[in-house]
Structure formats: C-alpha cells, structure tokens
C-alpha positions as CSV (number, residue, x, y, z in Angstrom):
1,M,-21.8,-18.5,14.7
2,S,-19.5,-15.9,16.1
3,R,-17.8,-13.3,13.8
4,L,-15.1,-13.2,16.5
5,V,-15.6,-13.7,20.2
6,V,-12.6,-11.5,20.8
7,G,-14.8,-8.5,19.9
8,F,-16.5,-8.8,23.3
9,L,-13.6,-10.4,25.3
10,L,-11.3,-7.4,25.2
11,L,-11.0,-6.2,29.0
12,V,6.0,-25.3,3.9
13,V,8.5,-25.0,6.8
14,F,8.3,-25.4,10.5
15,L,10.7,-23.9,13.0
16,S,12.8,-26.2,15.2
17,E,11.1,-27.5,18.3
18,P,11.0,-25.0,21.2
19,Q,13.0,-25.5,24.4
20,L,12.1,-23.4,27.4
21,A,14.9,-21.1,28.5
22,E,16.4,-21.6,31.9
23,A,16.6,-18.7,34.3
24,H,20.0,-17.1,34.6
25,L,19.1,-14.3,36.9
26,L,20.9,-13.5,40.2
27,S,18.2,-15.0,42.4
28,N,17.3,-15.8,45.9
29,V,16.1,-19.4,46.4
30,R,13.1,-20.0,48.7
31,Y,11.8,-23.3,49.9
32,V,8.3,-24.6,50.6
33,N,7.3,-27.9,52.3
34,V,3.7,-28.4,53.3
35,H,4.6,-31.3,55.6
36,I,7.3,-29.8,57.8
37,G,7.3,-26.1,56.9
38,S,6.3,-23.0,58.9
39,D,5.1,-19.7,57.4
40,S,7.7,-17.5,59.1
41,G,10.9,-15.8,58.1
42,D,12.1,-15.4,54.5
43,C,11.9,-19.1,53.4
44,Q,15.6,-19.1,52.3
45,N,16.8,-21.8,54.7
46,P,16.4,-25.2,53.0
47,S,16.4,-26.9,56.5
48,A,13.6,-24.6,57.7
49,P,11.2,-24.2,54.7
50,C,8.0,-22.3,54.7
51,K,4.7,-24.1,54.6
52,S,2.6,-22.3,51.9
53,I,3.5,-21.4,48.4
54,Q,1.7,-18.1,48.7
55,Y,3.7,-17.1,51.8
56,A,6.9,-17.7,49.9
57,I,5.6,-15.6,47.0
58,N,4.7,-12.8,49.3
59,Q,8.3,-12.8,50.6
60,S,9.9,-12.9,47.2
61,S,11.3,-10.3,44.8
62,S,11.4,-10.5,41.0
63,G,13.9,-13.1,39.8
64,D,13.6,-15.4,42.8
65,I,13.3,-19.1,42.6
66,I,10.8,-21.0,44.8
67,K,11.3,-24.7,45.2
68,V,8.3,-26.7,46.4
69,S,8.3,-30.2,47.8
70,S,5.7,-32.8,47.0
71,G,2.3,-32.6,48.7
72,T,-1.0,-30.9,48.2
73,Y,-1.3,-27.1,48.6
74,Y,-4.6,-25.4,49.3
75,R,-5.7,-21.8,49.5
76,Q,-4.7,-19.9,52.7
77,A,-7.3,-17.1,53.0
78,A,-5.1,-14.9,55.1
79,L,-2.3,-14.9,52.5
80,D,-4.4,-14.6,49.3
81,I,-3.4,-11.3,47.6
82,C,-5.7,-12.0,44.6
83,S,-8.8,-11.6,46.7
84,S,-7.8,-8.3,48.0
85,N,-6.2,-6.9,44.8
86,L,-8.1,-8.5,42.0
87,G,-11.4,-9.4,43.6
88,Y,-11.4,-13.1,43.1
89,P,-9.6,-15.8,45.2
90,A,-6.8,-18.1,44.0
91,V,-4.6,-20.6,45.7
92,V,-1.5,-19.1,44.2
93,C,-1.3,-15.5,43.1
94,I,1.6,-13.5,41.5
95,I,1.2,-9.8,40.8
96,N,3.8,-7.4,39.5
97,K,6.9,-9.7,39.9
98,S,8.6,-12.4,37.9
99,L,9.3,-15.7,39.6
100,Q,10.3,-19.2,38.9
101,L,8.3,-22.0,40.7
102,I,9.7,-25.5,40.6
103,G,7.8,-28.5,42.0
104,G,8.5,-32.2,42.3
105,Y,11.0,-32.4,45.1
106,P,10.8,-35.2,47.7
107,S,10.4,-33.9,51.3
108,G,13.8,-33.0,52.7
109,N,15.7,-33.4,49.4
110,W,16.3,-30.2,47.4
111,S,18.9,-31.6,45.0
112,H,16.7,-34.1,43.2
113,R,13.3,-33.7,41.7
114,N,10.9,-36.0,39.9
115,P,7.3,-34.7,39.5
116,A,6.0,-38.1,38.5
117,L,7.2,-39.7,41.7
118,Y,6.8,-36.7,43.9
119,P,3.7,-34.8,42.7
120,T,3.3,-31.2,43.8
121,V,-0.4,-30.4,43.7
122,I,-2.1,-27.0,43.7
123,D,-5.8,-27.8,44.6
124,G,-8.6,-25.4,44.2
125,E,-11.0,-27.6,46.1
126,Q,-13.6,-26.8,43.4
127,Q,-14.0,-23.4,45.0
128,Y,-11.0,-21.3,43.9
129,R,-8.8,-20.6,40.9
130,G,-5.6,-22.5,41.1
131,V,-3.1,-20.0,39.9
132,W,-3.5,-16.3,38.8
133,V,-0.7,-14.3,37.3
134,R,-1.3,-10.6,36.6
135,S,1.2,-8.1,35.0
136,A,4.0,-10.4,36.0
137,G,6.2,-13.2,34.8
138,V,6.2,-16.8,35.7
139,T,8.1,-20.0,34.9
140,M,6.5,-23.1,36.4
141,E,7.7,-26.6,36.3
142,G,6.6,-29.9,37.8
143,F,3.1,-29.0,39.2
144,T,-0.3,-30.5,39.0
145,I,-3.1,-28.0,39.1
146,R,-6.5,-29.6,39.9
147,K,-10.0,-28.8,40.9
148,G,-9.7,-25.1,40.1
149,L,-12.8,-23.0,39.6
150,A,-13.5,-19.8,37.8
151,Q,-17.1,-18.8,38.3
152,G,-19.0,-16.0,36.6
153,Q,-21.6,-14.1,38.5
154,P,-25.4,-14.5,37.7
155,S,-25.6,-10.9,36.5
156,G,-23.5,-7.9,35.7
157,N,-21.2,-6.9,32.9
158,D,-18.9,-9.2,30.9
159,A,-16.0,-8.9,33.3
160,Q,-18.3,-10.1,36.1
161,T,-20.2,-12.9,34.2
162,F,-17.4,-14.3,32.1
163,A,-15.1,-17.0,33.5
164,F,-11.5,-17.6,32.4
165,G,-8.8,-20.0,33.7
166,G,-10.2,-22.2,36.4
167,G,-6.8,-23.9,36.7
168,M,-4.6,-21.0,35.8
169,L,-5.1,-17.5,34.4
170,A,-2.3,-15.3,33.1
171,D,-3.0,-11.8,32.0
172,F,-0.5,-9.3,30.6
173,S,2.3,-11.6,31.7
174,A,5.3,-13.5,30.5
175,V,4.6,-17.3,30.8
176,A,6.7,-20.4,30.5
177,L,5.3,-23.8,31.7
178,R,7.0,-27.2,31.6
179,D,6.1,-30.6,32.9
180,M,2.6,-29.6,34.2
181,R,-0.6,-31.5,34.6
182,F,-4.1,-29.8,34.6
183,E,-7.0,-32.0,35.7
184,N,-10.6,-31.5,36.7
185,N,-10.6,-27.7,36.4
186,V,-13.7,-25.8,35.6
187,A,-14.6,-22.5,34.0
188,A,-18.3,-21.8,34.4
189,G,-19.9,-18.7,32.9
190,G,-22.6,-16.8,34.8
191,G,-25.1,-14.3,33.3
192,Q,-28.2,-16.4,34.0
193,S,-30.1,-13.1,34.5
194,N,-28.6,-11.4,31.4
195,P,-29.8,-11.6,27.8
196,Y,-26.7,-13.7,26.9
197,G,-24.9,-16.1,29.2
198,G,-21.4,-15.6,30.4
199,T,-18.5,-17.1,28.3
200,A,-16.4,-19.8,29.8
201,A,-12.9,-20.2,28.5
202,G,-9.7,-22.0,29.4
203,A,-11.0,-24.2,32.1
204,A,-7.5,-25.5,32.6
205,L,-5.3,-22.7,31.3
206,A,-6.2,-19.3,29.9
207,I,-3.5,-16.8,28.7
208,R,-4.5,-13.3,27.6
209,H,-2.4,-10.5,26.1
210,A,0.9,-12.3,26.9
211,V,4.1,-10.5,27.1
212,G,6.6,-12.0,24.7
213,I,6.2,-15.6,23.5
214,V,4.4,-18.0,25.6
215,L,6.4,-21.3,26.0
216,L,4.6,-24.5,26.8
217,E,6.3,-27.9,27.0
218,H,5.0,-31.3,28.1
219,L,1.6,-30.3,29.5
220,V,-1.2,-32.8,30.1
221,F,-4.9,-31.6,30.2
222,F,-7.3,-34.2,31.6
223,Q,-11.0,-33.9,32.1
224,N,-11.3,-30.1,32.3
225,W,-14.7,-28.5,31.6
226,S,-15.7,-25.1,30.1
227,K,-19.4,-24.5,30.7
228,G,-21.1,-21.4,29.3
229,G,-23.8,-19.6,31.3
230,S,-27.5,-20.0,30.4
231,G,-28.8,-16.4,29.7
232,T,-32.4,-15.5,29.1
233,V,-32.1,-15.2,25.3
234,R,-28.9,-17.0,24.4
235,G,-26.4,-19.2,26.2
236,G,-22.8,-18.3,26.7
237,Y,-19.8,-19.5,24.7
238,A,-17.7,-22.3,25.9
239,M,-14.1,-22.7,24.6
240,G,-10.6,-24.0,25.3
241,A,-11.4,-26.5,28.0
242,G,-7.7,-27.3,27.9
243,L,-5.9,-24.2,26.6
244,F,-7.3,-20.8,25.6
245,T,-5.2,-18.1,24.3
246,L,-6.2,-14.5,23.3
247,R,-3.9,-12.0,21.6
248,S,-0.8,-14.0,22.4
249,K,2.1,-15.6,20.6
250,V,2.5,-19.3,21.6
251,R,5.1,-22.0,21.0
252,A,4.1,-25.3,22.5
253,A,5.5,-28.8,22.3
254,G,4.3,-32.1,23.6
255,L,0.8,-31.1,24.7
256,E,-1.6,-34.0,25.5
257,L,-5.4,-33.4,25.9
258,Y,-7.7,-36.2,27.0
259,Q,-11.5,-36.1,27.7
260,N,-11.8,-32.3,28.0
261,A,-15.2,-30.8,27.3
262,A,-16.7,-27.5,26.3
263,D,-20.5,-27.1,26.6
264,A,-22.0,-23.8,25.5
265,G,-24.9,-22.5,27.7
266,S,-28.4,-23.7,26.9
267,T,-31.4,-21.4,27.2
268,S,-35.1,-21.4,27.2
269,G,-35.0,-18.3,25.0
270,N,-34.7,-17.9,21.3
271,G,-31.0,-18.7,21.2
272,M,-30.0,-15.7,19.0
273,Y,-28.5,-12.5,20.4
274,N,-26.7,-9.9,18.3
275,N,-26.8,-12.4,15.4
276,E,-24.8,-14.9,17.4
277,T,-25.7,-18.3,18.8
278,A,-24.2,-20.2,21.8
279,D,-21.2,-22.0,20.3
280,A,-18.6,-24.2,21.7
281,F,-14.9,-24.3,20.6
282,G,-12.1,-26.8,20.8
283,A,-10.0,-28.2,23.6
284,I,-7.3,-25.8,22.4
285,T,-8.8,-22.5,21.3
286,V,-6.6,-19.8,19.8
287,M,-8.1,-16.3,19.2
288,G,-6.7,-13.3,17.4
289,Y,-4.3,-11.7,17.4
290,A,-2.2,-14.9,17.5
291,D,0.8,-16.6,16.1
292,A,0.6,-20.1,17.5
293,E,2.9,-23.0,16.8
294,F,2.2,-26.5,18.1
295,Y,4.6,-29.4,17.9
296,H,3.7,-33.1,18.6
297,I,0.2,-32.6,19.9
298,I,-2.0,-35.5,21.1
299,A,-5.7,-34.9,21.5
300,R,-8.1,-37.8,22.2
301,H,-11.7,-38.1,23.2
302,N,-12.3,-34.4,23.6
303,R,-15.8,-32.9,23.0
304,V,-17.5,-29.6,22.2
305,R,-21.2,-29.0,22.1
306,G,-23.3,-25.9,21.3
307,G,-26.1,-24.7,23.6
308,D,-29.7,-25.9,23.2
309,A,-32.3,-23.2,22.4
310,A,-35.9,-23.0,21.5
311,V,-35.2,-21.8,17.9
312,H,-31.5,-21.2,17.1
313,A,-29.3,-23.9,18.6
314,G,-25.6,-23.3,19.0
315,G,-22.8,-25.0,17.1
316,G,-19.7,-27.0,18.0
317,F,-16.5,-26.1,16.3
318,G,-13.2,-28.1,16.4
319,G,-13.4,-30.9,18.9
320,A,-9.6,-30.8,19.5
321,I,-8.4,-27.5,18.0
322,M,-10.2,-24.2,17.1
323,A,-8.8,-21.0,15.8
324,E,-10.5,-17.7,14.9
325,G,-9.2,-14.4,13.7
326,L,-10.1,-11.2,12.0
327,P,-7.4,-10.5,9.4
328,G,-7.2,-6.8,8.6
329,V,-9.4,-5.8,11.5
330,D,-8.1,-3.9,14.6
331,T,-10.8,-4.3,17.3
332,D,-9.2,-2.4,20.1
333,G,-7.3,0.4,18.3
334,D,-3.8,-0.8,19.3
335,G,-2.5,-0.9,15.7
336,Q,-2.5,-4.7,15.7
337,D,-5.1,-6.5,13.6
338,E,-6.7,-9.8,14.7
339,S,-4.9,-12.1,12.3
340,V,-4.3,-15.7,13.4
341,I,-1.6,-17.9,12.0
342,L,-1.8,-21.5,13.2
343,K,1.1,-23.9,12.6
344,I,0.9,-27.6,13.6
345,S,3.8,-30.0,13.1
346,G,3.1,-33.5,14.2
347,C,-0.2,-34.3,15.8
348,E,-2.5,-37.3,16.6
349,L,-6.1,-36.1,16.8
350,T,-8.3,-39.1,17.4
351,D,-11.9,-39.8,18.5
352,N,-12.8,-36.1,19.1
353,L,-16.4,-34.8,18.7
354,S,-17.8,-31.5,17.6
355,E,-21.6,-31.4,18.1
356,G,-24.3,-29.0,17.3
357,A,-27.1,-28.5,19.8
358,N,-30.9,-29.1,19.5
359,G,-33.5,-26.5,18.6
360,A,-36.0,-25.7,15.9
361,N,-32.9,-24.9,13.8
362,G,-30.4,-27.5,14.8
363,G,-26.8,-26.4,15.6
364,Y,-23.9,-26.8,13.3
365,G,-21.3,-29.5,13.9
366,A,-18.0,-28.4,12.3
367,G,-14.6,-29.9,12.4
368,G,-14.5,-33.1,14.4
369,A,-10.8,-32.6,15.0
370,I,-10.0,-29.1,13.8
371,S,-12.0,-26.0,12.8
372,T,-10.7,-22.6,11.8
373,I,-12.4,-19.4,10.9
374,H,-10.6,-16.5,9.1
375,S,-7.2,-18.1,10.0
376,T,-4.1,-19.0,8.1
377,V,-3.3,-22.7,8.7
378,I,0.0,-24.6,8.1
379,M,-0.3,-28.2,9.1
380,G,1.9,-31.3,8.5
381,H,2.8,-34.8,9.8
382,C,-0.6,-35.3,11.4
383,K,-2.9,-38.3,11.9
384,I,-6.5,-37.3,12.1
385,L,-8.6,-40.3,12.8
386,R,-12.1,-41.3,13.9
387,N,-13.3,-37.8,14.6
388,R,-16.9,-36.8,14.2
389,A,-18.8,-33.6,13.3
390,Q,-22.4,-34.1,14.3
391,G,-25.2,-31.7,13.5
392,G,-28.0,-31.1,16.1
393,N,-31.6,-32.1,15.7
394,G,-34.5,-29.8,14.9
395,S,-37.3,-29.0,12.5
396,N,-34.4,-28.0,10.3
397,Q,-31.4,-30.3,10.7
398,G,-28.2,-29.1,12.1
399,P,-25.7,-29.3,9.3
400,A,-22.3,-31.0,9.6
401,G,-19.1,-30.1,7.9
402,G,-15.6,-31.5,8.1
403,G,-15.6,-34.7,10.0
404,G,-11.8,-34.4,10.3
405,V,-10.9,-30.8,9.3
406,H,-13.1,-27.8,8.8
407,L,-11.4,-24.6,7.4
408,H,-13.4,-21.6,6.3
409,N,-13.2,-17.9,5.7
410,I,-16.4,-16.0,5.0
411,F,-16.0,-12.3,5.8
412,Y,-12.4,-11.1,6.3
413,G,-9.1,-11.1,4.4
414,T,-7.6,-13.9,2.3
415,P,-6.1,-16.4,4.7
416,T,-4.6,-19.6,3.2
417,A,-4.2,-23.2,4.3
418,Y,-1.6,-25.9,3.7
419,I,-2.1,-29.6,4.8
420,G,0.8,-31.9,4.0
421,N,2.1,-35.4,4.8
422,S,-1.0,-36.2,6.8
423,L,-3.4,-39.1,7.3
424,I,-7.1,-38.1,7.4
425,A,-9.2,-41.3,7.8
426,Y,-12.3,-42.8,9.3
427,N,-13.8,-39.4,10.1
428,I,-17.6,-38.8,9.9
429,A,-19.8,-35.8,9.1
430,D,-23.4,-36.5,10.1
431,A,-26.2,-34.0,10.0
432,G,-28.9,-34.0,12.6
433,S,-32.5,-35.0,12.1
434,G,-35.0,-32.7,10.4
435,N,-35.5,-31.0,7.1
436,I,-32.3,-31.2,5.0
437,V,-30.1,-28.1,5.3
438,G,-26.8,-29.6,4.1
439,G,-23.1,-29.9,4.8
440,G,-20.4,-32.4,3.9
441,G,-16.7,-33.0,3.8
442,G,-16.4,-36.3,5.6
443,G,-12.6,-35.8,5.7
444,V,-12.0,-32.1,4.8
445,W,-14.2,-29.0,4.4
446,L,-12.7,-26.1,2.5
447,Q,-14.9,-23.0,2.3
448,G,-13.7,-19.6,1.0
449,I,-10.0,-20.4,1.7
450,A,-7.3,-21.0,-0.8
451,A,-5.9,-24.4,0.3
452,S,-3.1,-26.7,-0.8
453,L,-3.3,-30.4,0.1
454,V,0.0,-32.1,-0.6
455,H,1.0,-35.8,0.0
456,N,-1.9,-36.7,2.2
457,T,-3.8,-40.0,2.5
458,I,-7.5,-39.3,2.7
459,A,-9.4,-42.5,3.1
460,N,-12.4,-44.3,4.6
461,N,-14.2,-41.1,5.6
462,C,-18.0,-41.1,5.7
463,L,-21.2,-39.0,5.3
464,D,-24.8,-39.4,6.1
465,N,-27.3,-39.5,3.2
466,S,-27.9,-35.8,2.9
467,L,-24.3,-34.5,2.7
468,L,-21.8,-34.1,-0.1
469,G,-18.1,-34.8,-0.6
470,S,-17.1,-37.9,1.5
471,A,-13.4,-37.1,1.3
472,I,-13.2,-33.3,0.5
473,I,-15.7,-30.6,-0.2
474,V,-14.7,-27.3,-1.8
475,L,-17.2,-24.5,-1.8
476,S,-17.8,-20.8,-1.4
477,Y,-21.4,-20.6,-0.3
478,G,-22.0,-17.3,1.6
479,V,-18.4,-16.2,1.2
480,L,-18.2,-12.4,0.7
481,T,-14.6,-12.6,-0.5
482,G,-15.5,-14.8,-3.4
483,P,-14.5,-18.4,-4.5
484,K,-11.1,-19.7,-3.6
485,P,-9.3,-22.5,-5.4
486,A,-8.1,-25.8,-3.9
487,Y,-4.8,-27.3,-5.1
488,L,-4.5,-31.1,-4.6
489,N,-1.1,-32.6,-5.3
490,Y,0.1,-36.2,-4.8
491,N,-2.8,-37.3,-2.5
492,I,-4.4,-40.7,-2.2
493,I,-8.2,-40.4,-2.1
494,A,-9.6,-43.9,-1.4
495,N,-12.2,-46.1,0.0
496,H,-15.3,-43.9,0.0
497,P,-18.0,-46.4,-1.2
498,Q,-21.7,-46.0,-1.7
499,T,-22.4,-46.8,1.9
500,C,-20.4,-43.7,3.0
501,D,-21.2,-41.5,0.1
502,P,-24.8,-42.0,-1.1
503,F,-25.1,-38.9,-3.2
504,S,-22.0,-37.2,-4.6
505,G,-18.4,-38.2,-4.9
506,A,-15.2,-38.3,-2.9
507,L,-14.1,-34.9,-4.2
508,F,-17.0,-32.4,-4.5
509,V,-16.5,-29.0,-5.9
510,H,-19.5,-26.6,-5.6
511,D,-20.7,-23.1,-6.6
512,N,-18.2,-21.6,-9.0
513,N,-15.2,-23.0,-7.1
514,T,-12.2,-24.7,-8.8
515,A,-10.0,-27.6,-7.8
516,Q,-6.6,-28.0,-9.5
517,L,-5.4,-31.6,-9.4
518,N,-1.9,-33.0,-10.0
519,R,-1.0,-36.6,-9.7
520,N,-3.6,-37.8,-7.2
521,L,-4.5,-41.5,-6.8
522,F,-8.2,-42.4,-6.7
523,F,-9.3,-45.9,-5.7
524,N,-12.5,-47.6,-4.6
525,N,-14.7,-44.5,-4.3
526,K,-18.4,-44.6,-5.2
527,A,-17.5,-41.7,-7.5
528,N,-14.1,-40.0,-7.6
529,T,-15.4,-36.5,-8.3
530,F,-18.6,-34.6,-8.5
531,T,-19.4,-31.0,-9.4
532,L,-22.4,-28.7,-9.0
533,N,-23.4,-25.1,-9.8
534,N,-20.4,-24.4,-12.1
535,G,-17.8,-26.1,-9.9
536,V,-14.8,-27.0,-12.1
537,I,-12.1,-29.6,-11.6
538,H,-8.8,-29.2,-13.6
539,G,-6.1,-31.7,-14.0
540,L,-8.1,-34.9,-13.8
541,G,-6.0,-36.2,-16.7
542,T,-2.9,-36.4,-14.4
543,S,-4.7,-38.7,-12.0
544,V,-3.6,-42.3,-11.2
545,Y,-6.4,-44.9,-10.9
546,A,-4.8,-47.8,-9.1
547,N,-4.9,-49.9,-5.9
548,P,-2.7,-48.2,-3.2
549,N,-2.4,-51.6,-1.6
550,F,-2.6,-50.5,1.9
551,V,-0.9,-52.6,4.7
552,G,-0.4,-52.2,8.4
553,G,-1.7,-53.3,11.7
554,P,-5.3,-53.5,12.9
555,Q,-5.2,-49.9,14.3
556,A,-6.1,-47.2,11.8
557,E,-3.0,-45.3,12.8
558,H,-0.9,-48.0,11.0
559,A,-3.2,-49.3,8.3
560,F,-2.4,-47.0,5.4
561,R,1.2,-47.8,4.6
562,L,2.1,-49.0,1.1
563,A,2.9,-52.6,0.2
564,A,4.8,-53.9,-2.7
565,G,2.8,-53.4,-5.9
566,S,1.1,-50.3,-4.7
567,G,0.0,-48.1,-7.5
568,A,1.2,-45.1,-5.5
569,I,4.9,-46.1,-5.6
570,D,7.2,-43.7,-7.6
571,Q,4.2,-41.9,-9.0
572,A,4.6,-38.4,-7.3
573,I,6.4,-37.2,-10.4
574,G,7.6,-33.6,-9.9
575,S,7.3,-33.6,-6.1
576,S,10.1,-32.0,-4.1
577,V,8.8,-33.0,-0.7
578,Q,11.6,-34.8,1.1
579,L,10.0,-36.5,4.2
580,D,6.9,-38.5,4.7
581,I,4.4,-38.5,7.5
582,D,6.8,-40.3,9.8
583,T,9.6,-37.9,8.8
584,R,11.3,-40.7,6.9
585,P,13.1,-39.8,3.6
586,R,11.3,-39.9,0.3
587,L,13.7,-41.6,-2.1
588,N,14.2,-40.9,-5.8
589,T,10.7,-40.3,-7.3
590,P,8.5,-40.0,-4.2
591,D,5.3,-42.1,-3.7
592,I,1.9,-40.6,-3.8
593,G,0.2,-40.2,-0.4
594,A,1.3,-39.6,3.2
595,Y,3.6,-42.7,3.5
596,E,6.6,-43.7,1.5
597,Y,6.8,-47.3,0.5
598,I,8.0,-49.7,3.3
599,K,11.5,-49.7,1.8
600,S,12.2,-46.5,3.7
601,Y,10.8,-47.6,7.1
602,F,14.1,-49.2,7.9
603,L,15.9,-45.9,7.6
604,P,16.3,-43.7,10.7
605,V,13.8,-41.0,11.5
606,V,15.0,-37.5,10.5
607,N,14.7,-35.0,13.3
608,R,12.6,-32.0,12.4
C-alpha cells in the first residue's frame, strides 16, 4: 500500500452549494463551426466562423470567449501547440492565457444553446489527449470529451512513463467546468522496461496544482479507464478514472460517475518495490494537499483492482471515492503540508467494487464505496448501498475491509471522521481464498481514526466467514499513532444475522480501542457487540433493543424508512440534529437512525 503516491508524483456543517461564476471581463467573442467554418481571419464574425477550436484559441487573447457549434472536433496537427511546446499532442491546447469556451450551439444560431440537443464533441480518436491546459485559465461549458488518450512511454523517468488526463489535463491553472461529459477516455501508464510501471491517473480529468478553487458542476463520467503500466518488478498505480486531483482545492456539485475502472499494472515480478505494491484507487481520487468538497454525487458500478504479481499482489481502495494525505508532512518544501480534508454532502454510491489482485499474498480489497488514508472526512446525507470490498486470492488470502466505507490512519497526524444522516446497507466485505489473514467491517471500517457516527442506519451488511464486525469494526492494528476512539450516537444497527456474521458481532472493537455508545438501536443481529484484545465498549446501557419496523419500496434506497410502532421513534434523546437523510426536519425528540418517521415526509425538503 502506498504511503502517499504524491511523494513521487510531484513534477458538522457544509457550505452552501457552489455556483460557477460567470465571466465579466471585457472580451472578444470568437466563433467556431466545424460544418461551415474556415480557419482564416480572427473568428470574430459570427456569420463567418472559423472551423477549428484550436485555430480560434491561437487567435485569442486572455479574457476572450469562444463559442463553438455542435459537431465533432478532431486534432489538427498543424495547429497543435501542445506538441511543439509541451511534447505531447492534444486536440485542444491552452497555454499562458485565460479563455472561456462554450459549446452546445446549433449551427448558425449563436443566441441559443442546448448541449444535450446539440452536442459539441472533442474527440481524441484514441490517439491524443482531448484538452490540455497549462499555466492558464479555462472555463468550459457544454462539451463532450471522448476517446482521449494519455500514454506513458515504455521506459524513462516518471514524467515520461506516467500518464495523466486522457480526456483533459490541467496543470498550474484556474479551472471551472460546467455541463460536461467525459466518456471512453484512457490514461495508460508505460514503464514496461522499468522496475515499476508507470502510474495512470485521471483517465477522464486530471487537475494538478490548481490556481484558486477548482469549480466543477454537472459533470458526467462514463466508462473511462486508468490502466497502470506493467513494470519488471511491480506494476504501476491506477487511480481516478473519472476525476484525479493533486494539491488542489475543489468544489464540485452534481458529479455522476458510471462504469469507470482503474486497473493497476500487473507484473511477472515480485510485486513489491520500495515497500509499495501496485494499488488502484477510486473513480474520484483526491491527493494532498487538498480541500475537496463534493455535493450531490452519484457513483454507480465503478471498479478498482490492484495489479497481479508473483508474490505481493496490489490492492484496490475506494471503488467510488479515494482520498490520501500526509498531515504534517511537506513533501516538496513549499511550506504547505499534504493534509486532505474531504467533505461530502449528499451522495448515492451504489454497486461499486474495490478488488485486491491475485498473488502468493493476495491483494487488499478496501472500501467498496469509499476509502481514505490519513485524511479528515466529513460526510452526511449519503446512501451507500450494495458496494463490495473483495480481497484477492493467494496462498495467503487478500484481506477485505469496509464493504461500504474504509477509513484509516496509520502513520501521520490525527485526522478525524464524521459520518451523519447516512444509510449504509447491503455492503459486503469478502476476503479472497487462501490462508486466513483477516479483515472485516461489512459496513464501516475504522482504523486509527477518531470517528463520530451520528444518526445513521447501518443494516444488512455482510462478511465472509473469516472476517469480523459485520456492521462496524474499530481497531488500531499497526497504527503508530495509537488507538483512536469511535463515538456512536443515535444509530440503527440492524439485520446482521448468523449467515452474514459467522464469527463476531455487528459492532466489533479490537486491540485496546474503545467505542463510546449513546442511544443506538440494535435489532436482529447474530450478536450486537463483540470485543477482543482489550477492546472496550462504553455506554451499552443507553442502547435501545427494539424493532425499527422498516418500511419502503423494493429498492434498498427506499427500504429503511420507519413505520408506525418503530422502536426508533422519539428515542434520540438529547440529539440536536435538525434534518434527516432526505433533509426533512426532525421534529420534537428526533428518531434514531437516518430517517425520521414518515410523519415528516409530507413536509417540504429543506434546502441545504
């Protein structure tokens, strides 16, 4: 597992939802139409537009607006300034100027735009990067970027063998994107002749060292692929098949990620180089330094898989979202440490997979939906359902941790976590075949991080027969900073029977850790709690043992509301939380769990 990939990549209350700022600069407007345009002049006559986006960019000055009609735009070799200035081709290249690009106009009509009806497509033809922005600024709206490719070389240094941003790469730039679609883009690491394979990151979109706050609104990521290089000893990392950010502040709203995949590089070698294996990270990957805020995120059927190796197989971390930081550590001497703060308000993370690879020592499957390392996490109003953490096969099994959520801190600082008003259900942690190594946390894994879980419904999660803690596991194994407590207030922990929890209990506390409980409801678990190696649970006497009386539709997303007679109603005594998972008011004495009783469902949703 990586201590921090950034080390070798270097070349609670939520804010209101972000809205991208409109440009108010004194600007020239330039026009591009692939159907009727001609690459001549300055592109400022709407009746005589230019033909190529890059030609218009080359004529532009900072502050200009470029309006682009519907159609498909390919690389024009003679116009490509990225090849000559940066050494790698791109369909669209912006260097040292700030521009606004707007797509979605019907041919011949510059007063009305609708990207859904009039798609404007930047196509890399599976040969070229779609868009490259360097030391510049860009606002883009209404484009589809597809079939872009970033390809690392077979040998050379990291800058040559690593691959970032097949669809779009922004370095040292100000970035604002709205109403964009990224599909079928690839980042493929090289380094086949090197000891370790090249990293692949941000197959769709990679943003590094951003200037100011990156603003992202209504972006769709579909079937993008990050593929690590093979290497002779160890494969390369693969991460952020949808979005990868490095040392950047990000505010994003309305992101959707479907069927994106990250596959770390496999190798015929040992699989271990510099004490690191070939790991794969989530469809969204955030790496320090970072302050990242995500609002209303949907991620479905995304997958990450570590790289196969003869001995040390790679792990998969965070099928949907992965964050890694180094709190208190400044890796490049700029006075800024590598802390990560990840905030998520409103998410649906369903049917994602984090998978360890195969080798003599199987790879770790961690966080079917979310995995964080050395990161502070604040998360609320989320539905985390049917995700899977799957360990790899080997002589020694690949362990699995956190079928839904995997949060851990081993080496650095004292980050904290808060999960509130969320549904964590039907997630699975399943170790690979081989000699038993361990793992657990069918719903939530907490390792070495002080965490507060407040008003959640954690139900129907599952383990295989070698793992522990079908709902929640709290442990500090291998943690250099010592045990960290977990605080569980007003949660429902239910429906973890013998078939999904063969060995331990729904809440498992291990190796000198403590869990402090207050007014949690337990129901229909094989065992409610289990401790081992001096694990301690305080506050069990405040627990409620009653039927939550769940109701709802056949879909798990709606199956955990409360019916009349629920033992959770009016039992969250002392809670000051004002809204439930659907942002509906909690009335009088709140109810335990993520949902307030149905009486409140007829009230209007409160904007957050």
